[in-house]
C-alpha positions, 0 to 999 in steps of 0.5 A: 538853898533851894527855893521853889517858884514864887507863883502869883503874889509870892513877893519879890524874888530877892525878899523871898530868897532872903527870908528863905535863907533866914528861915533856914538859918533860924531852923539850923540854930534852933536845932543846934541849941536843942541838940546841944541840950537834948540829943544825949538827954537819956545818957545824961539822966542815967549817967550824970544824974544817976537815974534808973531807966525806969525813972528816966522813962518817967522823966520823958513821960512828965515832959510829954505831960508838959507838952500837953499843957503848952501845945494848945496855947502855943498853937492858938497863939501862933494862929492868932499872930499869923506871920508875927514873931512875938511868940517865937521871940519869947521862945528864943529868950527861954532858949538862952536860959538853957545852960543855967537851967540844966546846970543850976535848976534841972539837974539838982532838982532831979537828984534831990527833989525828983517830983519838983524836977519833973514838974519844972523840967516838963514846963521849961522843956515844953515851952523852950523846945519840944513845943517851940519846934513845932511852932517854929516849923508852922511859922516857916511853913506858913511863910513859905506858902506866902512867899513861894518856897518849899518847906522841905528844903528849908527844914533840911537845914534844921536837920543839918544843924542838929547833926553838927551839934550832936557830933559836937555834943558827943565830944563835949559830954565826955569832957563835961556836960555843962560845956554843952549846955552853955554852948546851947545858950550861945547858939540861942542868942544867934537864933534870936538875932536871925529871927529879928532879921526876917522881914514880912511885907505888909499888905497883899497876901501877908495882910490877908494872912494877918486878917484871917488870923484875927478871926481865929477863935477858941470856939472854932479851934475846939471845933477842929476836934470834930472835923471828920479828918481829925479822927484818923489823924489822931488814931495814927498819931497816938498808936504810931507816932507816939509809940515810936517817940517813946522808943526813940527817947530811950534808944541812946541808953540802949545803944550805949549799953552795947559797948564795952564802956559808957564813954565809947558808946556815947561817942559812937552814938553821937557820931552815928546820930550825926551821920543819920541826921545828915542823911535825914537832911537830904531826905528833907530836900527829897521828901516833898517830891515823894509826898507830892507824887503818892499823896499825904495819906500814902506817905504817912502809911509808908512812914509808919511801916518804916517805923514799925520795921525799925522798932522790931529790928531793934529788938532782934539785932544786938551787934553794934554795926547792925543796930547802927544800920537800923538807926539810920532808917530814921533818916527815911521815915522822919522826912516823909512823915513830917512833910506828909503831916503838913500836907495832910493838914493843909489838904483837909483843914483851913489854912488859918488853923494850920498851927493849931491843927499841927500842934494839937492834932499832931504834936499834942496828941503825940505827947498825950500818947507818950505820956500814957506809953512812957510809964508802960515802956519804963516797966517793960525796960526794967522787967523785960529788958529793952529788946523784948519791949521793942518787939512789943512796941514794934508790933503795936506800930505795925498793927495800927499802921495797917488800921490807918489804911482804913481810918486816914482820910483819902487825899481826894476828900473835900476839905472842911471849909469851916471848923465845926462849932461846939 
């Protein structure tokens, strides 16, 4: 575990190391739970449940809508809670229910009452995973700023947890997907126990964080939308990150279709995804050095360029080995983008609103864009095929990454000290 220097007021070194280890463990267990239930979601939809690629894209779009509803609530609540874990413990309880939910609720509804399945699944998956991951990341990043450890090396363990669980999930899915879902519930129990073990000392900087959290208000949170730094971030997220997210959600089905049998494609994808996430974990440890050197704005532009390249190449190469190499580019772009977003937010917005800005300005806007783009992508998959749709999507990402050179706020610009009221 790499722990950065504490700095003034960062707290005793033993407690700092202990909380860094516990935070890393919580991230690892969260991502293990999420991976066991989600990493092969697209294959589960088209294989086990029997949905077409177009209908599967509708499911992804519905999940994005669910995130739109949950994210503002989670962001505001976590900012109000400061360093308290009440919301994360509720999330942990929802995660424990993953096994019974997928097996006895979500799957049957998608097969026999599709619209009801869209609604119920979207709300559950957003509350337990898709929004919860950003809430957990915000909490860990805030805890790291308080106690003096860098977010990237700690977040690395989330990637390692995902990689290990994805490798396991690929084998469990070929036996019976239900085993993977029950395994997700088991790791969720461990997540809750680790979360309970984190200790934040009272008073000092921690007390100041909680005091600042008590001043967070809905009016000022809404005023963040008028922050000059928001416009460029929103454009980048909608046109670049959201488009990439839609591409990535259905990529497993496309990848598996390139193999002689679905089982071979599923197992190969699971192994490849595990390798990619292990590389991504290393990127998480290294990304802070790159982002600190070039600045958050340039790092976001670099991540966008790599995204555009990966999507475009996915529409060109069809050889399984070549497209596997394209998949591994994810290990480059994600660490840079994630670290750059947090540093962009901390540079241009008040710290007490970091969770709201991250969940609304980044994560919610990503889901909003996905909700719009997913149905269009679904039409493209069914009518044009995956390759031609990827070429169109890659072009969009490339164009708007270029536009973001002008719209993202420069790193030297002053922070807006107080959110503008509405």
